[in-house]
All heavy atoms as a GROMACS GRO file, in nm:
protein
  642
    1MET      N    1  10.625  11.755   7.652
    1MET     CA    2  10.498  11.789   7.722
    1MET      C    3  10.532  11.831   7.868
    1MET      O    4  10.619  11.771   7.929
    1MET     CB    5  10.406  11.668   7.714
    1MET     CG    6  10.276  11.696   7.772
    1MET     SD    7  10.172  11.549   7.775
    1MET     CE    8  10.106  11.557   7.611
    2GLY      N    9  10.463  11.927   7.915
    2GLY     CA   10  10.492  11.983   8.046
    2GLY      C   11  10.373  12.035   8.114
    2GLY      O   12  10.260  12.045   8.051
    3ILE      N   13  10.388  12.070   8.233
    3ILE     CA   14  10.265  12.126   8.303
    3ILE      C   15  10.303  12.272   8.345
    3ILE      O   16  10.419  12.294   8.388
    3ILE     CB   17  10.246  12.051   8.436
    3ILE    CG1   18  10.205  11.904   8.404
    3ILE    CG2   19  10.137  12.117   8.511
    3ILE    CD1   20  10.190  11.817   8.518
    4LEU      N   21  10.221  12.363   8.313
    4LEU     CA   22  10.239  12.498   8.341
    4LEU      C   23  10.191  12.525   8.490
    4LEU      O   24  10.081  12.496   8.523
    4LEU     CB   25  10.163  12.588   8.243
    4LEU     CG   26  10.189  12.732   8.245
    4LEU    CD1   27  10.336  12.766   8.223
    4LEU    CD2   28  10.103  12.813   8.147
    5VAL      N   29  10.287  12.573   8.571
    5VAL     CA   30  10.254  12.595   8.709
    5VAL      C   31  10.261  12.741   8.739
    5VAL      O   32  10.366  12.812   8.705
    5VAL     CB   33  10.349  12.514   8.805
    5VAL    CG1   34  10.310  12.545   8.945
    5VAL    CG2   35  10.329  12.376   8.764
    6GLU      N   36  10.162  12.800   8.810
    6GLU     CA   37  10.177  12.939   8.852
    6GLU      C   38  10.222  12.941   9.006
    6GLU      O   39  10.176  12.863   9.080
    6GLU     CB   40  10.035  13.006   8.847
    6GLU     CG   41  10.014  13.105   8.746
    6GLU     CD   42   9.874  13.161   8.756
    6GLU    OE1   43   9.849  13.236   8.850
    6GLU    OE2   44   9.801  13.141   8.661
    7ASP      N   45  10.317  13.033   9.026
    7ASP     CA   46  10.368  13.044   9.160
    7ASP      C   47  10.303  13.163   9.225
    7ASP      O   48  10.351  13.275   9.211
    7ASP     CB   49  10.523  13.051   9.153
    7ASP     CG   50  10.581  13.051   9.296
    7ASP    OD1   51  10.513  12.999   9.386
    7ASP    OD2   52  10.691  13.099   9.309
    8ASN      N   53  10.197  13.141   9.294
    8ASN     CA   54  10.128  13.253   9.362
    8ASN      C   55  10.141  13.241   9.520
    8ASN      O   56  10.061  13.286   9.582
    8ASN     CB   57   9.984  13.257   9.322
    8ASN     CG   58   9.909  13.132   9.345
    8ASN    OD1   59   9.972  13.034   9.401
    8ASN    ND2   60   9.783  13.123   9.296
    9LYS      N   61  10.245  13.162   9.554
    9LYS     CA   62  10.265  13.147   9.696
    9LYS      C   63  10.160  13.080   9.781
    9LYS      O   64  10.164  13.078   9.905
    9LYS     CB   65  10.299  13.276   9.765
    9LYS     CG   66  10.403  13.362   9.700
    9LYS     CD   67  10.541  13.330   9.753
    9LYS     CE   68  10.644  13.425   9.685
    9LYS     NZ   69  10.775  13.387   9.699
   10GLU      N   70  10.061  13.027   9.710
   10GLU     CA   71   9.952  12.958   9.784
   10GLU      C   72   9.950  12.817   9.717
   10GLU      O   73   9.958  12.802   9.598
   10GLU     CB   74   9.817  13.025   9.760
   10GLU     CG   75   9.813  13.164   9.826
   10GLU     CD   76   9.674  13.218   9.811
   10GLU    OE1   77   9.577  13.148   9.775
   10GLU    OE2   78   9.668  13.342   9.831
   11ARG      N   79   9.927  12.723   9.802
   11ARG     CA   80   9.917  12.583   9.765
   11ARG      C   81   9.773  12.541   9.781
   11ARG      O   82   9.718  12.560   9.881
   11ARG     CB   83  10.009  12.494   9.844
   11ARG     CG   84  10.161  12.529   9.814
   11ARG     CD   85  10.245  12.448   9.897
   11ARG     NE   86  10.238  12.309   9.848
   11ARG     CZ   87  10.332  12.222   9.857
   11ARG    NH1   88  10.441  12.254   9.933
   11ARG    NH2   89  10.330  12.100   9.814
   12SER      N   90   9.725  12.470   9.684
   12SER     CA   91   9.590  12.414   9.704
   12SER      C   92   9.591  12.282   9.777
   12SER      O   93   9.697  12.238   9.809
   12SER     CB   94   9.530  12.390   9.562
   12SER     OG   95   9.598  12.286   9.499
   13LYS      N   96   9.474  12.249   9.825
   13LYS     CA   97   9.467  12.122   9.898
   13LYS      C   98   9.513  12.012   9.817
   13LYS      O   99   9.575  11.918   9.869
   13LYS     CB  100   9.323  12.106   9.944
   13LYS     CG  101   9.279  12.210  10.050
   13LYS     CD  102   9.135  12.181  10.093
   13LYS     CE  103   9.091  12.284  10.188
   13LYS     NZ  104   8.947  12.257  10.232
   14LEU      N  105   9.492  12.013   9.686
   14LEU     CA  106   9.525  11.897   9.600
   14LEU      C  107   9.684  11.895   9.592
   14LEU      O  108   9.738  11.784   9.603
   14LEU     CB  109   9.468  11.918   9.463
   14LEU     CG  110   9.506  11.815   9.358
   14LEU    CD1  111   9.466  11.674   9.395
   14LEU    CD2  112   9.464  11.853   9.222
   15GLN      N  113   9.744  12.006   9.580
   15GLN     CA  114   9.892  12.011   9.577
   15GLN      C  115   9.952  11.959   9.710
   15GLN      O  116  10.051  11.884   9.713
   15GLN     CB  117   9.939  12.148   9.545
   15GLN     CG  118   9.922  12.199   9.410
   15GLN     CD  119   9.962  12.336   9.385
   15GLN    OE1  120   9.939  12.421   9.475
   15GLN    NE2  121  10.015  12.364   9.276
   16ASP      N  122   9.891  12.000   9.821
   16ASP     CA  123   9.935  11.947   9.954
   16ASP      C  124   9.919  11.796   9.968
   16ASP      O  125  10.005  11.730  10.013
   16ASP     CB  126   9.853  12.012  10.058
   16ASP     CG  127   9.897  12.166  10.079
   16ASP    OD1  128  10.012  12.196  10.034
   16ASP    OD2  129   9.814  12.237  10.135
   17ARG      N  130   9.807  11.747   9.922
   17ARG     CA  131   9.780  11.601   9.926
   17ARG      C  132   9.876  11.520   9.834
   17ARG      O  133   9.931  11.419   9.874
   17ARG     CB  134   9.638  11.566   9.881
   17ARG     CG  135   9.532  11.599   9.986
   17ARG     CD  136   9.400  11.531   9.965
   17ARG     NE  137   9.373  11.496   9.821
   17ARG     CZ  138   9.258  11.518   9.761
   17ARG    NH1  139   9.160  11.578   9.833
   17ARG    NH2  140   9.240  11.489   9.642
   18ILE      N  141   9.907  11.580   9.712
   18ILE     CA  142   9.993  11.509   9.625
   18ILE      C  143  10.134  11.517   9.681
   18ILE      O  144  10.204  11.409   9.675
   18ILE     CB  145   9.993  11.581   9.480
   18ILE    CG1  146   9.860  11.557   9.414
   18ILE    CG2  147  10.111  11.534   9.399
   18ILE    CD1  148   9.841  11.636   9.284
   19SER      N  149  10.186  11.624   9.737
   19SER     CA  150  10.322  11.633   9.791
   19SER      C  151  10.331  11.539   9.911
   19SER      O  152  10.432  11.469   9.930
   19SER     CB  153  10.359  11.766   9.821
   19SER     OG  154  10.287  11.826   9.925
   20ALA      N  155  10.229  11.534   9.997
   20ALA     CA  156  10.233  11.442  10.107
   20ALA      C  157  10.236  11.291  10.067
   20ALA      O  158  10.307  11.218  10.118
   20ALA     CB  159  10.102  11.471  10.202
   21ASP      N  160  10.154  11.254   9.963
   21ASP     CA  161  10.159  11.128   9.912
   21ASP      C  162  10.292  11.085   9.848
   21ASP      O  163  10.341  10.979   9.878
   21ASP     CB  164  10.041  11.109   9.808
   21ASP     CG  165  10.033  10.972   9.755
   21ASP    OD1  166  10.030  10.869   9.840
   21ASP    OD2  167  10.018  10.960   9.640
   22LEU      N  168  10.347  11.179   9.779
   22LEU     CA  169  10.480  11.150   9.715
   22LEU      C  170  10.590  11.130   9.828
   22LEU      O  171  10.677  11.043   9.815
   22LEU     CB  172  10.518  11.267   9.619
   22LEU     CG  173  10.439  11.266   9.491
   22LEU    CD1  174  10.486  11.375   9.413
   22LEU    CD2  175  10.462  11.131   9.415
   23ARG      N  176  10.585  11.222   9.937
   23ARG     CA  177  10.677  11.203  10.039
   23ARG      C  178  10.660  11.068  10.107
   23ARG      O  179  10.758  11.010  10.150
   23ARG     CB  180  10.661  11.318  10.147
   23ARG     CG  181  10.772  11.409  10.156
   23ARG     CD  182  10.754  11.515  10.264
   23ARG     NE  183  10.674  11.624  10.204
   23ARG     CZ  184  10.558  11.664  10.243
   23ARG    NH1  185  10.499  11.601  10.346
   23ARG    NH2  186  10.494  11.772  10.187
   24GLU      N  187  10.534  11.026  10.134
   24GLU     CA  188  10.508  10.901  10.203
   24GLU      C  189  10.560  10.785  10.119
   24GLU      O  190  10.629  10.698  10.167
   24GLU     CB  191  10.359  10.894  10.222
   24GLU     CG  192  10.323  10.764  10.304
   24GLU     CD  193  10.174  10.749  10.306
   24GLU    OE1  194  10.102  10.855  10.305
   24GLU    OE2  195  10.130  10.633  10.320
   25ARG      N  196  10.532  10.782   9.988
   25ARG     CA  197  10.580  10.683   9.900
   25ARG      C  198  10.735  10.676   9.902
   25ARG      O  199  10.791  10.568   9.896
   25ARG     CB  200  10.531  10.698   9.755
   25ARG     CG  201  10.388  10.666   9.742
   25ARG     CD  202  10.348  10.688   9.603
   25ARG     NE  203  10.203  10.666   9.584
   25ARG     CZ  204  10.139  10.670   9.462
   25ARG    NH1  205  10.209  10.697   9.355
   25ARG    NH2  206  10.011  10.655   9.460
   26ALA      N  207  10.801  10.791   9.896
   26ALA     CA  208  10.947  10.795   9.890
   26ALA      C  209  11.005  10.744  10.018
   26ALA      O  210  11.106  10.669  10.014
   26ALA     CB  211  10.999  10.930   9.869
   27GLU      N  212  10.937  10.774  10.134
   27GLU     CA  213  10.987  10.728  10.256
   27GLU      C  214  10.970  10.574  10.261
   27GLU      O  215  11.057  10.499  10.306
   27GLU     CB  216  10.916  10.799  10.372
   27GLU     CG  217  10.965  10.759  10.510
   27GLU     CD  218  10.889  10.843  10.609
   27GLU    OE1  219  10.884  10.956  10.597
   27GLU    OE2  220  10.850  10.777  10.709
   28ARG      N  221  10.853  10.525  10.218
   28ARG     CA  222  10.824  10.385  10.230
   28ARG      C  223  10.924  10.298  10.132
   28ARG      O  224  10.976  10.205  10.181
   28ARG     CB  225  10.684  10.360  10.180
   28ARG     CG  226  10.623  10.228  10.223
   28ARG     CD  227  10.477  10.205  10.191
   28ARG     NE  228  10.406  10.335  10.177
   28ARG     CZ  229  10.318  10.358  10.073
   28ARG    NH1  230  10.304  10.277   9.972
   28ARG    NH2  231  10.254  10.469  10.068
   29THR      N  232  10.945  10.356  10.015
   29THR     CA  233  11.043  10.282   9.930
   29THR      C  234  11.187  10.284   9.982
   29THR      O  235  11.264  10.185   9.961
   29THR     CB  236  11.043  10.334   9.788
   29THR    OG1  237  11.066  10.473   9.788
   29THR    CG2  238  10.919  10.315   9.723
   30SER      N  239  11.230  10.394  10.047
   30SER     CA  240  11.361  10.395  10.096
   30SER      C  241  11.375  10.302  10.213
   30SER      O  242  11.475  10.236  10.232
   30SER     CB  243  11.394  10.539  10.144
   30SER     OG  244  11.319  10.583  10.258
   31LEU      N  245  11.271  10.274  10.292
   31LEU     CA  246  11.277  10.189  10.402
   31LEU      C  247  11.277  10.034  10.346
   31LEU      O  248  11.352   9.960  10.400
   31LEU     CB  249  11.154  10.204  10.497
   31LEU     CG  250  11.155  10.323  10.580
   31LEU    CD1  251  11.020  10.333  10.656
   31LEU    CD2  252  11.271  10.327  10.680
   32GLU      N  253  11.210  10.021  10.239
   32GLU     CA  254  11.207   9.887  10.182
   32GLU      C  255  11.338   9.856  10.124
   32GLU      O  256  11.394   9.740  10.119
   32GLU     CB  257  11.098   9.871  10.066
   32GLU     CG  258  10.960   9.867  10.122
   32GLU     CD  259  10.854   9.881  10.017
   32GLU    OE1  260  10.889   9.888   9.902
   32GLU    OE2  261  10.736   9.878  10.051
   33GLU      N  262  11.405   9.954  10.060
   33GLU     CA  263  11.534   9.935   9.995
   33GLU      C  264  11.641   9.898  10.101
   33GLU      O  265  11.733   9.833  10.069
   33GLU     CB  266  11.577  10.054   9.919
   33GLU     CG  267  11.495  10.067   9.786
   33GLU     CD  268  11.532  10.194   9.712
   33GLU    OE1  269  11.614  10.272   9.765
   33GLU    OE2  270  11.474  10.210   9.604
   34GLU      N  271  11.629   9.956  10.221
   34GLU     CA  272  11.731   9.927  10.319
   34GLU      C  273  11.732   9.787  10.358
   34GLU      O  274  11.829   9.722  10.393
   34GLU     CB  275  11.700  10.022  10.451
   34GLU     CG  276  11.738  10.167  10.428
   34GLU     CD  277  11.701  10.252  10.545
   34GLU    OE1  278  11.667  10.190  10.654
   34GLU    OE2  279  11.715  10.376  10.540
   35HIS      N  280  11.609   9.721  10.359
   35HIS     CA  281  11.588   9.581  10.406
   35HIS      C  282  11.615   9.482  10.289
   35HIS      O  283  11.655   9.374  10.312
   35HIS     CB  284  11.454   9.561  10.468
   35HIS     CG  285  11.425   9.643  10.588
   35HIS    ND1  286  11.498   9.630  10.708
   35HIS    CD2  287  11.352   9.748  10.614
   35HIS    CE1  288  11.454   9.708  10.793
   35HIS    NE2  289  11.365   9.785  10.739
   36ASP      N  290  11.605   9.530  10.176
   36ASP     CA  291  11.615   9.442  10.057
   36ASP      C  292  11.736   9.485   9.971
   36ASP      O  293  11.730   9.525   9.861
   36ASP     CB  294  11.487   9.454   9.967
   36ASP     CG  295  11.496   9.345   9.854
   36ASP    OD1  296  11.550   9.246   9.874
   36ASP    OD2  297  11.433   9.381   9.743
   37VAL      N  298  11.850   9.461  10.034
   37VAL     CA  299  11.983   9.492   9.969
   37VAL      C  300  12.014   9.379   9.877
   37VAL      O  301  12.015   9.255   9.915
   37VAL     CB  302  12.086   9.510  10.071
   37VAL    CG1  303  12.224   9.534  10.015
   37VAL    CG2  304  12.052   9.616  10.170
   38ASP      N  305  12.038   9.408   9.751
   38ASP     CA  306  12.072   9.314   9.650
   38ASP      C  307  12.221   9.312   9.629
   38ASP      O  308  12.276   9.393   9.555
   38ASP     CB  309  11.995   9.333   9.519
   38ASP     CG  310  12.015   9.214   9.424
   38ASP    OD1  311  12.044   9.108   9.465
   38ASP    OD2  312  11.993   9.242   9.302
   39LEU      N  313  12.299   9.227   9.689
   39LEU     CA  314  12.436   9.224   9.676
   39LEU      C  315  12.481   9.122   9.567
   39LEU      O  316  12.409   9.030   9.537
   39LEU     CB  317  12.505   9.179   9.805
   39LEU     CG  318  12.477   9.271   9.925
   39LEU    CD1  319  12.529   9.219  10.043
   39LEU    CD2  320  12.532   9.414   9.898
   40VAL      N  321  12.601   9.138   9.510
   40VAL     CA  322  12.650   9.056   9.398
   40VAL      C  323  12.669   8.914   9.462
   40VAL      O  324  12.650   8.806   9.397
   40VAL     CB  325  12.772   9.106   9.344
   40VAL    CG1  326  12.840   9.010   9.249
   40VAL    CG2  327  12.751   9.235   9.276
   41GLU      N  328  12.710   8.909   9.587
   41GLU     CA  329  12.731   8.782   9.657
   41GLU      C  330  12.606   8.695   9.659
   41GLU      O  331  12.618   8.578   9.676
   41GLU     CB  332  12.790   8.795   9.796
   41GLU     CG  333  12.931   8.853   9.796
   41GLU     CD  334  12.934   9.010   9.789
   41GLU    OE1  335  12.830   9.074   9.805
   41GLU    OE2  336  13.038   9.065   9.746
   42ASP      N  337  12.489   8.764   9.668
   42ASP     CA  338  12.366   8.689   9.667
   42ASP      C  339  12.318   8.646   9.534
   42ASP      O  340  12.218   8.562   9.521
   42ASP     CB  341  12.255   8.782   9.719
   42ASP     CG  342  12.288   8.822   9.864
   42ASP    OD1  343  12.367   8.749   9.935
   42ASP    OD2  344  12.233   8.923   9.913
   43SER      N  345  12.386   8.673   9.423
   43SER     CA  346  12.338   8.646   9.286
   43SER      C  347  12.366   8.496   9.259
   43SER      O  348  12.465   8.433   9.302
   43SER     CB  349  12.408   8.732   9.188
   43SER     OG  350  12.384   8.692   9.067
   44ARG      N  351  12.280   8.444   9.163
   44ARG     CA  352  12.301   8.301   9.130
   44ARG      C  353  12.424   8.286   9.030
   44ARG      O  354  12.477   8.176   9.013
   44ARG     CB  355  12.177   8.249   9.058
   44ARG     CG  356  12.050   8.252   9.142
   44ARG     CD  357  11.939   8.194   9.062
   44ARG     NE  358  11.919   8.050   9.119
   44ARG     CZ  359  11.855   7.964   9.059
   44ARG    NH1  360  11.798   7.987   8.946
   44ARG    NH2  361  11.852   7.841   9.116
   45HIS      N  362  12.458   8.396   8.976
   45HIS     CA  363  12.576   8.381   8.874
   45HIS      C  364  12.710   8.352   8.951
   45HIS      O  365  12.804   8.303   8.884
   45HIS     CB  366  12.591   8.518   8.813
   45HIS     CG  367  12.471   8.548   8.715
   45HIS    ND1  368  12.448   8.478   8.602
   45HIS    CD2  369  12.368   8.640   8.732
   45HIS    CE1  370  12.338   8.530   8.551
   45HIS    NE2  371  12.293   8.629   8.630
   46VAL      N  372  12.717   8.379   9.083
   46VAL     CA  373  12.844   8.355   9.149
   46VAL      C  374  12.839   8.215   9.230
   46VAL      O  375  12.934   8.199   9.298
   46VAL     CB  376  12.887   8.473   9.240
   46VAL    CG1  377  12.915   8.599   9.154
   46VAL    CG2  378  12.773   8.506   9.344
   47GLU      N  379  12.732   8.147   9.213
   47GLU     CA  380  12.728   8.009   9.287
   47GLU      C  381  12.830   7.927   9.226
   47GLU      O  382  12.845   7.911   9.106
   47GLU     CB  383  12.595   7.954   9.274
   47GLU     CG  384  12.490   8.021   9.354
   47GLU     CD  385  12.347   7.954   9.338
   47GLU    OE1  386  12.340   7.850   9.274
   47GLU    OE2  387  12.249   8.014   9.390
   48GLY      N  388  12.900   7.856   9.316
   48GLY     CA  389  13.003   7.764   9.272
   48GLY      C  390  13.140   7.827   9.230
   48GLY      O  391  13.226   7.762   9.185
   49THR      N  392  13.149   7.959   9.247
   49THR     CA  393  13.273   8.021   9.212
   49THR      C  394  13.344   8.052   9.332
   49THR      O  395  13.294   8.046   9.453
   49THR     CB  396  13.252   8.159   9.140
   49THR    OG1  397  13.183   8.241   9.220
   49THR    CG2  398  13.184   8.134   9.007
   50HIS      N  399  13.477   8.085   9.332
   50HIS     CA  400  13.566   8.110   9.448
   50HIS      C  401  13.653   8.229   9.409
   50HIS      O  402  13.671   8.268   9.291
   50HIS     CB  403  13.639   7.997   9.492
   50HIS     CG  404  13.723   7.927   9.382
   50HIS    ND1  405  13.821   7.993   9.320
   50HIS    CD2  406  13.709   7.813   9.334
   50HIS    CE1  407  13.877   7.904   9.226
   50HIS    NE2  408  13.806   7.800   9.234
   51LYS      N  409  13.714   8.290   9.516
   51LYS     CA  410  13.795   8.402   9.484
   51LYS      C  411  13.929   8.352   9.429
   51LYS      O  412  13.969   8.237   9.442
   51LYS     CB  413  13.817   8.478   9.613
   51LYS     CG  414  13.690   8.548   9.659
   51LYS     CD  415  13.721   8.638   9.777
   51LYS     CE  416  13.596   8.707   9.822
   51LYS     NZ  417  13.617   8.808   9.909
   52THR      N  418  14.007   8.446   9.371
   52THR     CA  419  14.132   8.410   9.312
   52THR      C  420  14.226   8.359   9.420
   52THR      O  421  14.239   8.422   9.522
   52THR     CB  422  14.196   8.532   9.238
   52THR    OG1  423  14.095   8.579   9.146
   52THR    CG2  424  14.318   8.495   9.159
   53THR      N  425  14.302   8.256   9.376
   53THR     CA  426  14.393   8.203   9.475
   53THR      C  427  14.526   8.258   9.461
   53THR      O  428  14.554   8.354   9.389
   53THR     CB  429  14.401   8.041   9.466
   53THR    OG1  430  14.449   8.021   9.334
   53THR    CG2  431  14.262   7.990   9.489
   54ARG      N  432  14.622   8.188   9.523
   54ARG     CA  433  14.771   8.239   9.517
   54ARG      C  434  14.826   8.226   9.362
   54ARG      O  435  14.937   8.275   9.341
   54ARG     CB  436  14.850   8.177   9.614
   54ARG     CG  437  14.860   8.022   9.600
   54ARG     CD  438  14.938   7.961   9.714
   54ARG     NE  439  14.930   7.817   9.686
   54ARG     CZ  440  15.000   7.728   9.748
   54ARG    NH1  441  15.086   7.775   9.841
   54ARG    NH2  442  14.991   7.606   9.718
   55PHE      N  443  14.761   8.149   9.287
   55PHE     CA  444  14.809   8.132   9.148
   55PHE      C  445  14.759   8.234   9.051
   55PHE      O  446  14.773   8.209   8.935
   55PHE     CB  447  14.783   7.983   9.097
   55PHE     CG  448  14.852   7.877   9.189
   55PHE    CD1  449  14.776   7.806   9.266
   55PHE    CD2  450  14.986   7.867   9.174
   55PHE    CE1  451  14.834   7.705   9.338
   55PHE    CE2  452  15.048   7.770   9.251
   55PHE     CZ  453  14.979   7.687   9.332
   56SER      N  454  14.703   8.345   9.096
   56SER     CA  455  14.654   8.438   8.999
   56SER      C  456  14.766   8.506   8.915
   56SER      O  457  14.743   8.549   8.813
   56SER     CB  458  14.576   8.546   9.070
   56SER     OG  459  14.658   8.604   9.168
   57TRP      N  460  14.879   8.516   8.966
   57TRP     CA  461  14.998   8.572   8.897
   57TRP      C  462  15.019   8.488   8.772
   57TRP      O  463  15.067   8.548   8.671
   57TRP     CB  464  15.119   8.568   8.984
   57TRP     CG  465  15.172   8.426   9.022
   57TRP    CD1  466  15.134   8.362   9.137
   57TRP    CD2  467  15.253   8.344   8.942
   57TRP    NE1  468  15.193   8.237   9.132
   57TRP    CE2  469  15.264   8.227   9.025
   57TRP    CE3  470  15.316   8.352   8.817
   57TRP    CZ2  471  15.341   8.111   8.976
   57TRP    CZ3  472  15.394   8.248   8.781
   57TRP    CH2  473  15.411   8.131   8.854
   58PHE      N  474  14.985   8.367   8.768
   58PHE     CA  475  15.008   8.284   8.650
   58PHE      C  476  14.923   8.333   8.531
   58PHE      O  477  14.974   8.336   8.419
   58PHE     CB  478  14.964   8.135   8.685
   58PHE     CG  479  14.985   8.040   8.572
   58PHE    CD1  480  15.109   8.006   8.524
   58PHE    CD2  481  14.873   7.997   8.503
   58PHE    CE1  482  15.124   7.916   8.419
   58PHE    CE2  483  14.888   7.912   8.396
   58PHE     CZ  484  15.014   7.863   8.350
   59TRP      N  485  14.800   8.381   8.556
   59TRP     CA  486  14.711   8.433   8.448
   59TRP      C  487  14.770   8.561   8.404
   59TRP      O  488  14.767   8.592   8.273
   59TRP     CB  489  14.575   8.445   8.501
   59TRP     CG  490  14.510   8.316   8.528
   59TRP    CD1  491  14.481   8.262   8.645
   59TRP    CD2  492  14.473   8.214   8.425
   59TRP    NE1  493  14.429   8.134   8.630
   59TRP    CE2  494  14.421   8.108   8.504
   59TRP    CE3  495  14.476   8.218   8.295
   59TRP    CZ2  496  14.369   7.998   8.435
   59TRP    CZ3  497  14.426   8.110   8.220
   59TRP    CH2  498  14.370   8.001   8.296
   60PHE      N  499  14.823   8.648   8.485
   60PHE     CA  500  14.886   8.776   8.442
   60PHE      C  501  15.001   8.745   8.349
   60PHE      O  502  15.019   8.817   8.250
   60PHE     CB  503  14.929   8.864   8.561
   60PHE     CG  504  14.805   8.907   8.635
   60PHE    CD1  505  14.782   8.870   8.765
   60PHE    CD2  506  14.718   8.999   8.585
   60PHE    CE1  507  14.678   8.921   8.838
   60PHE    CE2  508  14.607   9.047   8.643
   60PHE     CZ  509  14.587   9.004   8.777
   61VAL      N  510  15.086   8.644   8.386
   61VAL     CA  511  15.195   8.607   8.301
   61VAL      C  512  15.150   8.563   8.166
   61VAL      O  513  15.211   8.598   8.060
   61VAL     CB  514  15.287   8.504   8.372
   61VAL    CG1  515  15.396   8.449   8.286
   61VAL    CG2  516  15.346   8.573   8.501
   62LEU      N  517  15.049   8.477   8.162
   62LEU     CA  518  14.999   8.427   8.033
   62LEU      C  519  14.953   8.535   7.945
   62LEU      O  520  14.971   8.537   7.829
   62LEU     CB  521  14.884   8.326   8.058
   62LEU     CG  522  14.928   8.190   8.108
   62LEU    CD1  523  14.810   8.101   8.126
   62LEU    CD2  524  15.021   8.119   8.004
   63VAL      N  525  14.869   8.634   7.999
   63VAL     CA  526  14.819   8.739   7.923
   63VAL      C  527  14.936   8.828   7.875
   63VAL      O  528  14.936   8.866   7.752
   63VAL     CB  529  14.721   8.827   8.009
   63VAL    CG1  530  14.686   8.957   7.937
   63VAL    CG2  531  14.594   8.742   8.033
   64PHE      N  532  15.031   8.854   7.959
   64PHE     CA  533  15.148   8.931   7.921
   64PHE      C  534  15.225   8.863   7.806
   64PHE      O  535  15.260   8.917   7.698
   64PHE     CB  536  15.247   8.959   8.030
   64PHE     CG  537  15.367   9.026   7.997
   64PHE    CD1  538  15.367   9.160   7.976
   64PHE    CD2  539  15.488   8.956   7.986
   64PHE    CE1  540  15.485   9.226   7.931
   64PHE    CE2  541  15.610   9.021   7.956
   64PHE     CZ  542  15.600   9.156   7.927
   65LEU      N  543  15.246   8.731   7.818
   65LEU     CA  544  15.317   8.651   7.717
   65LEU      C  545  15.243   8.654   7.576
   65LEU      O  546  15.299   8.660   7.474
   65LEU     CB  547  15.350   8.516   7.759
   65LEU     CG  548  15.454   8.496   7.865
   65LEU    CD1  549  15.474   8.356   7.910
   65LEU    CD2  550  15.594   8.556   7.817
   66ALA      N  551  15.108   8.643   7.586
   66ALA     CA  552  15.025   8.643   7.469
   66ALA      C  553  15.034   8.779   7.396
   66ALA      O  554  15.045   8.787   7.272
   66ALA     CB  555  14.884   8.613   7.505
   67ALA      N  556  15.024   8.881   7.476
   67ALA     CA  557  15.042   9.025   7.420
   67ALA      C  558  15.170   9.041   7.356
   67ALA      O  559  15.192   9.098   7.250
   67ALA     CB  560  15.015   9.131   7.517
   68LEU      N  561  15.278   8.997   7.426
   68LEU     CA  562  15.415   9.002   7.377
   68LEU      C  563  15.437   8.925   7.251
   68LEU      O  564  15.497   8.970   7.154
   68LEU     CB  565  15.517   8.959   7.481
   68LEU     CG  566  15.663   8.973   7.448
   68LEU    CD1  567  15.698   9.117   7.438
   68LEU    CD2  568  15.750   8.903   7.555
   69SER      N  569  15.377   8.806   7.242
   69SER     CA  570  15.388   8.728   7.119
   69SER      C  571  15.324   8.800   6.996
   69SER      O  572  15.365   8.795   6.885
   69SER     CB  573  15.342   8.589   7.139
   69SER     OG  574  15.204   8.592   7.164
   70LEU      N  575  15.197   8.858   7.027
   70LEU     CA  576  15.130   8.934   6.922
   70LEU      C  577  15.215   9.044   6.863
   70LEU      O  578  15.222   9.080   6.745
   70LEU     CB  579  14.994   8.978   6.958
   70LEU     CG  580  14.893   8.865   6.980
   70LEU    CD1  581  14.763   8.927   7.045
   70LEU    CD2  582  14.857   8.799   6.849
   71ILE      N  583  15.275   9.117   6.956
   71ILE     CA  584  15.361   9.228   6.926
   71ILE      C  585  15.485   9.183   6.833
   71ILE      O  586  15.514   9.234   6.727
   71ILE     CB  587  15.411   9.302   7.039
   71ILE    CG1  588  15.298   9.377   7.113
   71ILE    CG2  589  15.522   9.410   7.009
   71ILE    CD1  590  15.331   9.445   7.242
   72VAL      N  591  15.540   9.076   6.878
   72VAL     CA  592  15.658   9.011   6.804
   72VAL      C  593  15.620   8.969   6.660
   72VAL      O  594  15.679   8.991   6.564
   72VAL     CB  595  15.727   8.910   6.886
   72VAL    CG1  596  15.824   8.828   6.800
   72VAL    CG2  597  15.794   8.965   7.011
   73ILE      N  598  15.498   8.903   6.658
   73ILE     CA  599  15.448   8.858   6.534
   73ILE      C  600  15.427   8.970   6.432
   73ILE      O  601  15.466   8.958   6.308
   73ILE     CB  602  15.325   8.772   6.545
   73ILE    CG1  603  15.364   8.632   6.621
   73ILE    CG2  604  15.252   8.740   6.418
   73ILE    CD1  605  15.240   8.555   6.663
   74PHE      N  606  15.356   9.076   6.475
   74PHE     CA  607  15.318   9.178   6.381
   74PHE      C  608  15.430   9.276   6.352
   74PHE      O  609  15.433   9.348   6.254
   74PHE     CB  610  15.185   9.244   6.432
   74PHE     CG  611  15.065   9.161   6.412
   74PHE    CD1  612  15.001   9.113   6.532
   74PHE    CD2  613  15.025   9.120   6.288
   74PHE    CE1  614  14.890   9.029   6.516
   74PHE    CE2  615  14.924   9.043   6.275
   74PHE     CZ  616  14.840   8.990   6.386
   75VAL      N  617  15.517   9.296   6.452
   75VAL     CA  618  15.622   9.397   6.435
   75VAL      C  619  15.744   9.347   6.366
   75VAL      O  620  15.794   9.409   6.267
   75VAL     CB  621  15.669   9.451   6.570
   75VAL    CG1  622  15.785   9.555   6.546
   75VAL    CG2  623  15.552   9.530   6.633
   76LEU      N  624  15.787   9.225   6.390
   76LEU     CA  625  15.899   9.158   6.334
   76LEU      C  626  15.867   9.086   6.205
   76LEU      O  627  15.949   9.006   6.150
   76LEU     CB  628  15.975   9.071   6.429
   76LEU     CG  629  16.029   9.140   6.552
   76LEU    CD1  630  16.101   9.038   6.648
   76LEU    CD2  631  16.132   9.251   6.516
   77ARG      N  632  15.758   9.096   6.156
   77ARG     CA  633  15.700   9.023   6.036
   77ARG      C  634  15.778   9.058   5.924
   77ARG      O  635  15.850   9.069   5.850
   77ARG     CB  636  15.560   9.065   6.017
   77ARG     CG  637  15.487   8.992   5.919
   77ARG     CD  638  15.347   9.033   5.932
   77ARG     NE  639  15.281   9.012   5.799
   77ARG     CZ  640  15.180   9.073   5.757
   77ARG    NH1  641  15.116   9.162   5.827
   77ARG    NH2  642  15.122   9.046   5.651
   0.00000   0.00000   0.00000
């Protein structure tokens, strides 16, 4: 569904009011978004968690060994 628009280089008062209203709303919402930044750090899902410590290498080693063992099990079967 669409609206058929004629381009006759003249804008009606209604079109001017609509475009001004849309511009005002867009400006208002952009200002509100600047003040209401929703960061991941603010989320409840990350409460009680911490960043990876110096032992993160241990998890990479475990994942690598698990993948290696799966390869050995299915290839050398």
